[in-house]
N, C-alpha and C positions, 0 to 999 in steps of 0.2 A: 539727275537720276536720268539713265540711258534709255532713249526711244528703242522700242521693238514692234516690228510687223507681225501681226498674228494669223498666219496664213489660213488656220482651221475655221477662222471667223470672217472669210473673206469670200467673196466669188462675183460672177457674173451672169445675169439673169436677161432674158430676152424673150420677145413675142411678137408675133406679126398681126395679133388682133388690135381691134379699137375698143377704148374704154376710158373712163375718166380718171382711174387710178391703175398703179401698176406695183405689183409685190415683188420682192424677192422669195428665193426658196428658202427652207428653213436653214439656218446655219448655226455652227455651235455658239451657245449663249457669250454673248460679250463679256469680255472681264470686267468686273466693277472697277470704275474709276478711269476707263478707257476713253479713247478719241475713234470717232467714226468717221472716215472721209467717203462720200459718196457721190456717184456721177452718174446723174440719171437724164435719158434721152426719149425723144418722141418727136411726133409731127406737130404737137400743139403748138403755136407761134407766141406764147408769151411765158418763156422760161422763168423770166424775171418774178412772175407771180406763184410759181409751184413752190409747195410746202411739202416736207417729210415728217412723217410718224413711224414709229416701230410698234410691236405688239404687247408693249408693258406700260405701264403709267410712269410719269415722273421726268421722262426726259425730252429734251428739246433739241431742235436742228437749225441751223443757219444756212439759208440759201445765200453762199458766199458771192457768186459770181454766175453769169450766165448769158448764152449767145443764140441768137436765131438765123440760121440759113435761109433768108427769104425766097430767093431764087430755088433752093434745093428743097424747101418745104419741110426743113428738120430743125431742131432745136435741142440744146444740152443746158444742163446747169451743175453746179458742183455745191454740195451741202458739207456741213460737218457740225457733229455733236461733240460735245466737251462732258468728260466726268459721269459716263453712262453709268447707269445702275439698273439693278434688277434684272439683268441678263436677256435683254432682247435677242432674238432668234431671226425676226423677219423685219424687213424695213419697206414702207410704202410711200410712194411719189404720188402726189395729188396735183393732177395737171390744172384743176379749175375748168375744166373742158375736155371735149373728146381729143383722143389722140392715138395714133396707131404707131406700129413699128417701136413699140415701146422697150425700154432697158433700164436695167438699174445695176451699177456696178459698186459693189461695198468692199472697203478696206478698215480694218481695226488696227489701232495702236494701242500699245502702253506707253507710259512713260512722259506723256503729254500734258502741260499745264492744265489745270482743272477749269480754269477761268481766265477771261482775257488773254487767249491764247494766239489769236490772228496776229500776224507779224506783217507790216505791210499791208498793201492794198492787193486783192486777189484779182486775178486777170483771168479773162477767157475772150474768145473770138472765132470768127469763121474765116476759114483760108481757103480759097478756090485756087487749087493747083499749085500748093506751096513749093514743089519741086523737090528733087531727090537728094538734096543736100544733106550732110549731116544736121541733126536737129533742126531742119527748116520746119518743123511743124510744132505748135506750141501754142499756148494761150495767151502769150503776150509777156513781158518782163513784169515782175513785182520786186519791190525791194525791201527785203527783209533788213532789220535793225539790228538782231542780234544773233551772234553765231550759235552753231548747235541747232538750230531748228530742224524740225521735220519739214522737208519741202515735198509736196505732193503734187502730182498732176495727173490727168486723164484725157484721153482723147477717142473720138469717134471716126472712123472712115466711112464716109457716106456712100462710098463705094463699094464696101465689104469686099475687100479684095484679100486681105488677111497677110499683108507682107509688111506691116509695121513693126519696129523694134523700138527698146526703149532708148532714151537718149545717153548722151554720154556724162558719166558719173553717177548714173541712176540704176536701180535694180528693177526688175519688173515685179510689179505688184499682182496683178491680176489681169487676165484676157480671157475671152472667149476663142481668141486664134482667128477670128475672122473680122470683127469690126470694132472691138472695143478693147483698151489697153489702159492700165494704170502705171505707175514708177512712183519710186520714192528716193531720198537721199535723206540718210540720218544724220548729218553732219552739214548742214547748210552752212553758207557763209554769209557774209553780210555784203550789201550792194546788190544793184541790179541784176536779175537772173531771170531764167523762165525753166519751165518743165518742158523740155524738148522731146521730139520723138523722130524718129528716120524711117521713111518708106524709099529705099533705093529703087523699087520696081515701079510703084503706082503713086508716088508723090506729085509727080507731073501731071497726072490725069483724074484724080479724085479730089473732091472737097472733104475737109476735116474740120471739126468743132472740137476744140482743147479747151482744157481750163487749168490753173494751177494756183496754189497758195503756201503759205508757210505759217505752221504752227510753232510756238515756243515749247522749249523741253520744261517739265515740271522742275522745281528747284527742291533739293532736299531739305529736309527739315534740319535747321541747325542743332547741333548736339546741346543737349543738356549741361549747363554749367552752374552749380549751385553757388549761391551767394556766399562770400567771404564771412568768415564767423566775427563778430565783433569782440572785442576785447575792454574789460573796464577795469581801470586800475583803483584799487582800494588801497586808501592811506591810513596808518593805525596811528590812532590818536590815546595818549594817557592822559586821563583827568586826574588831578590830584584834589583831596579833599582838605580844606583848612577848618 
């Protein structure tokens, strides 16, 4: 089954306020069975313990990877949810403590496996002044074992300069055109790779937190093949009476 990006169900939301949670704005209801990839950020220093919920019941989200920039006082975490049901329209990150300059980036995809979809080990990291080279900004390598995965990544420019672009071979997912970007590749290959971004203007001056992971495509159900009919051979006997 082919994976597809659903732009109407995706977006970036930011605030300068301080709170223990932060929610997205209202999006178009997620398609039944879809996968949701979410990048959340804020000043709270324990992103590995952040959790995520939505505004309906029955869906669960996994904190796939995270990183904390101790020097910069900023953190980010990447989440995913599979086989989403009941049409959620709002997503909320729970920081487990106070956090400011919060943000949440939501991307929705169809055609992703509904269970056991993660392929390889998700990667996230902080980069101080990663440079202006092509794909210099990334969460680090992860190694999918299956071809045709959804390769997804996101980044935050802590300098808020708005000059980052998506990496080679990727399509821009969502951006606020200032600090946050996501990208995707719908035909990922196997082997070590990273969801990279490029900032040819400020990559040598700003700090970034990035994350990425791979999700397997759904496998189409095998066509039904009816069982072969069984044939019984009948033998005719003649009985004579004496």
